[in-house]
DSSP file (Angstrom, degrees, kcal/mol; ACC not computed):
  #  RESIDUE AA STRUCTURE BP1 BP2  ACC     N-H-->O    O-->H-N    N-H-->O    O-->H-N    TCO  KAPPA ALPHA  PHI   PSI    X-CA   Y-CA   Z-CA
    1    1 A X              0   0    0      0, 0.0     2,-0.2     0, 0.0     0, 0.0   0.000 360.0 360.0 360.0 -79.2  -12.1    9.7   -6.7
    2    2 A X        -     0   0    0     80,-0.1     2,-0.4    82,-0.1    82,-0.2  -0.641 360.0 -60.1 112.1-169.5  -10.8    6.6   -5.1
    3    3 A X  E     -A   83   0A   0     80,-2.6    80,-2.8    -2,-0.2     2,-0.4  -0.989  43.1-147.7-125.3 127.3   -8.2    3.9   -5.9
    4    4 A X  E     -A   82   0A   0     -2,-0.4     2,-0.4    78,-0.2    78,-0.2  -0.800  15.6-178.2-100.2 136.2   -8.4    1.8   -9.1
    5    5 A X  E     -A   81   0A   0     76,-2.0    76,-3.2    -2,-0.4    75,-0.4  -0.999  34.2-108.7-129.9 128.7   -7.2   -1.8   -9.2
    6    6 A X    >   -     0   0    0     -2,-0.4     3,-2.2    74,-0.3    73,-0.1  -0.328  29.3-126.1 -56.3 137.3   -7.2   -4.1  -12.2
    7    7 A X  G >  S+     0   0    0      1,-0.3     3,-1.5     2,-0.2    65,-0.5   0.706 106.1  69.8 -60.5 -20.6   -9.9   -6.8  -11.7
    8    8 A X  G 3  S+     0   0    0      1,-0.3    55,-0.4    63,-0.1    -1,-0.3   0.664  98.7  48.7 -78.8 -11.6   -7.3   -9.4  -12.3
    9    9 A X  G <  S+     0   0    0     -3,-2.2    50,-3.1    53,-0.1     2,-0.5   0.199  93.6  90.7-107.0  16.7   -5.7   -8.6   -9.0
   10   10 A X  E <   +B   58   0B   0     -3,-1.5    62,-1.8    48,-0.2     2,-0.3  -0.966  55.6 175.8-112.0 125.0   -8.9   -8.6   -7.0
   11   11 A X  E     -BC  57  71B   0     46,-2.5    46,-2.9    -2,-0.5     2,-0.5  -0.811  25.7-134.8-130.7 159.1   -9.8  -12.0   -5.4
   12   12 A X  E     - C   0  70B   0     58,-2.9    58,-3.2    -2,-0.3     2,-0.3  -0.971  26.8-122.6-118.9 125.1  -12.6  -13.5   -3.1
   13   13 A X  E     + C   0  69B   0     -2,-0.5     2,-0.3    42,-0.4    56,-0.2  -0.526  42.5 174.4 -67.8 128.9  -11.6  -15.7   -0.3
   14   14 A X        +     0   0    0     54,-3.2    -2,-0.0    -2,-0.3    -1,-0.0  -0.935  28.9  14.7-134.6 156.9  -13.4  -19.0   -0.7
   15   15 A X  S >  S-     0   0    0     -2,-0.3     3,-1.9     2,-0.1     4,-0.2  -0.151 100.2  -7.0  80.6-171.2  -13.5  -22.4    1.0
   16   16 A X  T 3  S+     0   0    0      1,-0.3    -2,-0.1     2,-0.1     0, 0.0  -0.313 132.1  14.0 -67.2 141.7  -12.2  -23.7    4.2
   17   17 A X  T >  S+     0   0    0     -4,-0.1     3,-1.2     1,-0.1     4,-0.3   0.457  87.4 120.8  79.5   3.9  -10.1  -21.3    6.2
   18   18 A X  G X  S+     0   0    0     -3,-1.9     3,-0.8     1,-0.3    -2,-0.1   0.782  70.5  59.1 -71.1 -22.3  -11.2  -18.3    4.0
   19   19 A X  G 3  S+     0   0    0     -4,-0.2    -1,-0.3     1,-0.2    -3,-0.1   0.558  98.8  60.1 -77.4 -11.7  -12.6  -16.5    7.1
   20   20 A X  G <  S+     0   0    0     -3,-1.2     2,-0.5     2,-0.1    -1,-0.2   0.474  75.7 107.3 -97.8  -2.9   -9.1  -16.6    8.6
   21   21 A X    <   +     0   0    0     -3,-0.8     2,-0.3    -4,-0.3    -8,-0.1  -0.682  50.0 139.6 -76.5 121.2   -7.4  -14.5    5.8
   22   22 A X        -     0   0    0     -2,-0.5     2,-0.4    35,-0.0    -2,-0.1  -0.851  52.5 -77.5-149.5-173.1   -6.8  -11.2    7.4
   23   23 A X        -     0   0    0     -2,-0.3     2,-0.2    21,-0.1    20,-0.1  -0.742  36.7-136.1 -96.9 140.4   -4.3   -8.4    7.6
   24   24 A X        -     0   0    0     -2,-0.4     2,-1.5     1,-0.0     8,-0.0  -0.620  20.2-118.6 -91.5 152.5   -1.2   -8.6    9.7
   25   25 A X        +     0   0    0     -2,-0.2     2,-0.3     6,-0.0    -1,-0.0  -0.674  68.8 118.1 -90.9  89.4   -0.1   -5.7   11.9
   26   26 A X  S    S-     0   0    0     -2,-1.5     2,-0.2     2,-0.3     5,-0.0  -0.777  72.1 -66.8-136.5 175.1    3.2   -4.9   10.4
   27   27 A X  S    S+     0   0    0     -2,-0.3     3,-0.1     2,-0.0     2,-0.1  -0.485  97.8  23.6 -72.3 141.1    4.8   -2.0    8.6
   28   28 A X  S    S-     0   0    0     -2,-0.2    -2,-0.3     1,-0.1     0, 0.0  -0.176  90.0 -88.8  92.4 167.7    3.4   -1.1    5.2
   29   29 A X  S    S+     0   0    0     -2,-0.1     2,-0.4     2,-0.0    -1,-0.1   0.609  97.7  82.8 -91.6 -13.9    0.0   -1.7    3.7
   30   30 A X  S    S-     0   0    0     -3,-0.1     2,-0.8    13,-0.1    13,-0.2  -0.761  73.5-134.2 -99.1 135.4    0.9   -5.2    2.1
   31   31 A X  B     -D   42   0B   0     11,-3.5    11,-2.0    -2,-0.4     2,-0.1  -0.820  34.8-142.0 -71.8 110.5    0.8   -8.5    3.9
   32   32 A X        -     0   0    0     -2,-0.8     7,-0.1     9,-0.2     8,-0.1  -0.449  27.1 -88.6 -77.1 153.6    4.1   -9.9    2.7
   33   33 A X        +     0   0    0     -2,-0.1     2,-0.3     5,-0.1    -1,-0.1  -0.267  55.4 176.9 -59.4 149.2    4.4  -13.6    1.9
   34   34 A X  B >   -G   37   0C   0      3,-0.6     3,-0.9     5,-0.3     5,-0.0  -0.931  46.0-102.9-146.8 167.2    5.3  -15.7    5.0
   35   35 A X  T 3  S+     0   0    0     -2,-0.3    -2,-0.0     1,-0.2    -1,-0.0   0.737 121.7  56.2 -65.2 -21.8    5.8  -19.4    5.9
   36   36 A X  T 3  S+     0   0    0      1,-0.1     2,-0.4     2,-0.0    -1,-0.2   0.615 108.0  51.3 -89.5 -12.8    2.4  -19.3    7.6
   37   37 A X  B <   -G   34   0C   0     -3,-0.9    -3,-0.6     2,-0.1    -1,-0.1  -0.956  58.9-155.8-126.7 140.9    0.6  -18.1    4.5
   38   38 A X        +     0   0    0     -2,-0.4     2,-0.1    -5,-0.1    29,-0.1   0.516  67.3 102.9 -84.4  -1.1    0.4  -19.3    0.9
   39   39 A X        -     0   0    0     -7,-0.1    -5,-0.3     1,-0.1     3,-0.1  -0.477  67.6-130.2 -83.5 148.0   -0.5  -15.9   -0.5
   40   40 A X        -     0   0    0      1,-0.2    -9,-0.1    -2,-0.1    -1,-0.1  -0.257  64.2 -44.5 -80.4-179.2    1.7  -13.5   -2.2
   41   41 A X  S    S+     0   0    0     18,-0.1    19,-2.1    -2,-0.1    20,-0.4  -0.177  85.4 146.9 -48.2 131.3    1.8   -9.9   -1.1
   42   42 A X  E     -DE  31  59B   0    -11,-2.0   -11,-3.5    17,-0.2     2,-0.3  -0.960  42.1-134.8-160.2 174.3   -1.7   -8.8   -0.5
   43   43 A X  E     - E   0  58B   0     15,-1.6    15,-3.1    -2,-0.3     2,-0.5  -0.991  17.2-142.4-140.3 133.4   -4.3   -6.7    1.4
   44   44 A X  E     + E   0  57B   0     -2,-0.3     2,-0.3    13,-0.2    13,-0.2  -0.842  28.4 171.8 -99.8 128.4   -7.6   -7.8    2.7
   45   45 A X  E     + E   0  56B   0     11,-2.5    11,-3.0    -2,-0.5    45,-0.1  -0.875  43.3  54.1-133.7 166.3  -10.5   -5.2    2.5
   46   46 A X  S    S+     0   0    0     43,-0.6    -1,-0.1    -2,-0.3    44,-0.1   0.616  70.0 106.1  89.5  10.6  -14.2   -5.1    3.0
   47   47 A X        +     0   0    0     -3,-0.2     8,-0.1     9,-0.1    -2,-0.1   0.581  49.9 107.4 -98.4 -12.0  -14.4   -6.3    6.6
   48   48 A X  S >  S-     0   0    0      1,-0.1     3,-1.7     2,-0.1    -3,-0.0  -0.221  83.8-112.5 -65.9 158.4  -15.1   -2.9    8.2
   49   49 A X  T 3  S+     0   0    0      1,-0.3    -1,-0.1     3,-0.0    -2,-0.0   0.764 116.4  58.7 -68.6 -25.0  -18.7   -2.4    9.4
   50   50 A X  T 3  S+     0   0    0      2,-0.0     2,-0.4     0, 0.0    -1,-0.3   0.345  90.5  89.5 -86.7  10.0  -19.3    0.2    6.7
   51   51 A X    <   -     0   0    0     -3,-1.7     2,-0.2    -5,-0.1    41,-0.1  -0.909  61.0-158.7-107.1 132.6  -18.5   -2.3    3.9
   52   52 A X        +     0   0    0     -2,-0.4    39,-0.2    39,-0.3    -4,-0.1  -0.624  54.3  28.1-104.1 167.5  -21.2   -4.4    2.3
   53   53 A X  S    S-     0   0    0     -2,-0.2     3,-0.1    41,-0.0    -2,-0.1  -0.163 101.5 -30.7  76.6-172.4  -20.6   -7.7    0.4
   54   54 A X        -     0   0    0      1,-0.1    -2,-0.1    -7,-0.0    -7,-0.0  -0.336  67.3 -95.6 -81.7 162.7  -17.8  -10.1    0.8
   55   55 A X        -     0   0    0    -42,-0.1   -42,-0.4    -8,-0.1     2,-0.3  -0.368  43.3-153.2 -64.5 155.2  -14.4   -9.5    1.9
   56   56 A X  E     - E   0  45B   0    -11,-3.0   -11,-2.5   -44,-0.2     2,-0.5  -0.881   8.2-141.6-126.1 160.8  -11.9   -9.0   -1.0
   57   57 A X  E     -BE  11  44B   0    -46,-2.9   -46,-2.5    -2,-0.3     2,-0.7  -0.984  10.4-155.5-124.2 120.4   -8.2   -9.6   -1.3
   58   58 A X  E     -BE  10  43B   0    -15,-3.1   -15,-1.6    -2,-0.5     2,-0.3  -0.866  10.9-145.7 -97.5 117.4   -6.2   -7.2   -3.4
   59   59 A X  E     - E   0  42B   0    -50,-3.1   -17,-0.2    -2,-0.7   -18,-0.1  -0.598   8.7-142.5 -80.2 136.3   -3.0   -8.7   -4.7
   60   60 A X  S    S+     0   0    0    -19,-2.1     2,-0.3    -2,-0.3    -1,-0.2   0.935  86.4  18.3 -67.9 -41.5    0.0   -6.3   -5.0
   61   61 A X  S    S-     0   0    0    -20,-0.4   -21,-0.1     1,-0.1    -1,-0.1  -0.833  99.2 -79.2-128.2 163.7    1.1   -8.0   -8.4
   62   62 A X        -     0   0    0     -2,-0.3     2,-0.3    -3,-0.0   -53,-0.1  -0.327  54.2-179.3 -59.2 140.8   -0.5  -10.2  -11.0
   63   63 A X        -     0   0    0    -55,-0.4     3,-0.1    -4,-0.0    -4,-0.1  -0.997  28.7-110.8-146.2 149.8   -0.6  -13.8   -9.9
   64   64 A X        -     0   0    0     -2,-0.3     0, 0.0     1,-0.2     0, 0.0  -0.167  67.5 -56.8 -64.9 171.9   -1.8  -17.2  -11.3
   65   65 A X        -     0   0    0      1,-0.1     2,-0.4     6,-0.0    -1,-0.2  -0.190  61.4-153.0 -51.0 144.1   -4.9  -18.8   -9.7
   66   66 A X  B >   -F   69   0B   0      3,-0.6     3,-1.9    -3,-0.1    -1,-0.1  -0.955  20.3-105.9-124.3 140.5   -4.4  -19.3   -6.0
   67   67 A X  T 3  S+     0   0    0     -2,-0.4   -29,-0.1     1,-0.2     3,-0.1  -0.419 107.4  18.8 -60.4 137.9   -5.9  -22.0   -3.8
   68   68 A X  T 3  S+     0   0    0      1,-0.1   -54,-3.2   -55,-0.1     2,-0.5   0.266 107.0  92.0  89.2 -12.1   -8.6  -20.4   -1.6
   69   69 A X  E <   -CF  13  66B   0     -3,-1.9    -3,-0.6   -56,-0.2   -56,-0.2  -0.941  58.1-159.4-127.2 117.1   -9.0  -17.3   -3.7
   70   70 A X  E     -C   12   0B   0    -58,-3.2   -58,-2.9    -2,-0.5     2,-0.2  -0.594  32.6-103.2 -84.9 147.5  -11.7  -17.1   -6.4
   71   71 A X  E >   -C   11   0B   0     -2,-0.2     3,-0.6   -60,-0.2   -60,-0.2  -0.515  24.1-136.0 -66.7 144.0  -11.2  -14.5   -9.3
   72   72 A X  G >  S+     0   0    0    -62,-1.8     3,-1.5   -65,-0.5     5,-0.5   0.312  82.1  98.6 -87.8   8.5  -13.5  -11.6   -8.8
   73   73 A X  G >  S+     0   0    0      1,-0.3     3,-0.9     2,-0.1    -1,-0.2   0.793  77.3  62.3 -61.6 -30.8  -14.6  -11.3  -12.4
   74   74 A X  G <  S+     0   0    0     -3,-0.6    -1,-0.3     1,-0.2    -2,-0.1   0.505  87.2  76.2 -66.6 -11.7  -17.8  -13.3  -11.4
   75   75 A X  G <  S-     0   0    0     -3,-1.5    20,-0.6     1,-0.0    -1,-0.2   0.397 105.8-115.4 -94.1   3.1  -18.9  -10.4   -9.0
   76   76 A X    <   +     0   0    0     -3,-0.9    19,-0.2     1,-0.2     2,-0.2   0.810  62.4 150.4  71.4  29.6  -20.1   -8.0  -11.7
   77   77 A X        -     0   0    0     -5,-0.5    -1,-0.2    -4,-0.2     2,-0.2  -0.545  47.2-114.6 -86.3 153.8  -17.4   -5.4  -11.0
   78   78 A X        -     0   0    0     -2,-0.2     2,-0.5     2,-0.1    -1,-0.1  -0.547  42.0 -89.5 -84.9 163.4  -16.1   -3.1  -13.6
   79   79 A X  S    S+     0   0    0     -2,-0.2     2,-0.2     2,-0.1   -73,-0.1  -0.977 116.3  34.0-114.3 117.7  -12.5   -3.3  -14.7
   80   80 A X  S    S-     0   0    0     -2,-0.5     2,-0.5   -75,-0.4   -74,-0.3   0.643  97.4-133.2 -73.2 165.1  -10.6   -1.6  -13.1
   81   81 A X  E     -A    5   0A   0    -76,-3.2   -76,-2.0    -2,-0.2     2,-0.6  -0.798  15.1-145.2 -91.2 127.5  -12.4   -1.9   -9.8
   82   82 A X  E     -A    4   0A   0     -2,-0.5     2,-0.4   -78,-0.2   -78,-0.2  -0.807  14.5-165.7 -98.2 114.6  -12.8    1.6   -8.2
   83   83 A X  E     -A    3   0A   0    -80,-2.8   -80,-2.6    -2,-0.6     8,-0.2  -0.869  16.8-129.5-101.3 136.9  -12.5    1.5   -4.4
   84   84 A X  E     -H   90   0D   0      6,-2.2     6,-3.0    -2,-0.4     2,-0.6  -0.545  22.6-127.4 -73.3 148.6  -13.6    4.5   -2.2
   85   85 A X  E     +H   89   0D   0      4,-0.2     4,-0.2    -2,-0.2     2,-0.2  -0.901  51.5 126.5-101.7 122.6  -11.2    5.7    0.3
   86   86 A X  S    S-     0   0    0      2,-1.9     3,-0.1    -2,-0.6    -1,-0.0  -0.309  85.4 -36.9-138.7-139.6  -12.3    6.0    3.9
   87   87 A X  S    S+     0   0    0     -2,-0.2     2,-0.2     2,-0.0    -2,-0.0   0.803 138.2   2.1 -58.2 -33.8  -11.0    4.6    7.0
   88   88 A X  S    S-     0   0    0     -4,-0.1    -2,-1.9   -42,-0.0     2,-0.3  -0.791 105.5 -70.4-140.4 174.2  -10.3    1.6    4.9
   89   89 A X  E     -H   85   0D   0     -2,-0.2   -43,-0.6    -4,-0.2     2,-0.6  -0.643  50.6-151.7 -67.5 128.0  -10.7    0.8    1.1
   90   90 A X  E     -H   84   0D   0     -6,-3.0    -6,-2.2    -2,-0.3   -39,-0.1  -0.920   9.8-132.8-113.2 121.4  -14.5    0.4    0.6
   91   91 A X        -     0   0    0     -2,-0.6   -39,-0.3    -8,-0.2    -8,-0.1  -0.289  28.3-103.5 -69.4 158.7  -15.4   -1.9   -2.3
   92   92 A X        -     0   0    0    -10,-0.1    -1,-0.1     1,-0.1    -9,-0.0  -0.336  48.7 -81.6 -75.7 165.3  -18.0   -0.7   -4.8
   93   93 A X        -     0   0    0      1,-0.1     2,-0.3   -40,-0.0    -1,-0.1  -0.380  49.1-132.8 -57.1 142.4  -21.6   -2.0   -4.5
   94   94 A X        -     0   0    0     -3,-0.1     2,-0.2   -17,-0.1   -18,-0.1  -0.793  18.9-106.8-105.9 147.2  -22.0   -5.4   -6.2
   95   95 A X              0   0    0    -20,-0.6    -1,-0.0    -2,-0.3   -18,-0.0  -0.426 360.0 360.0 -68.6 139.3  -24.7   -6.3   -8.6
   96   96 A X              0   0    0     -2,-0.2    -1,-0.1   -20,-0.0   -20,-0.1   0.490 360.0 360.0 -81.0 360.0  -27.4   -8.6   -7.1
C-alpha cells in the first residue's frame, strides 16, 4: 500500500546548505519550525541506504514557495506521490 502525499507538499532540497537539511531527534514525526530553521513543519526522507534518488522533504501542510526547496513536480512523480513504508518512507523510482 504505502502513504500518499499530494505532490504540492513534496519538495527537493536545492542550493547551498541543502545537504544540511535533516530530521531532528524529537517527539513525533514532524520537524517543527524553530529559530534555527526557516522551514515549516516537515520530514526529510530518502536518505536511507535503500533509497535511490534525491532526498525529499514532505511538508506537513501546504506552503508557498520556500527558499532552498524546489517543487517536486519536475521529478516526473505521480500526484499524489505514493511512498512505500519500510524502516522509513521510501520514495518511488524516478523517471530518468
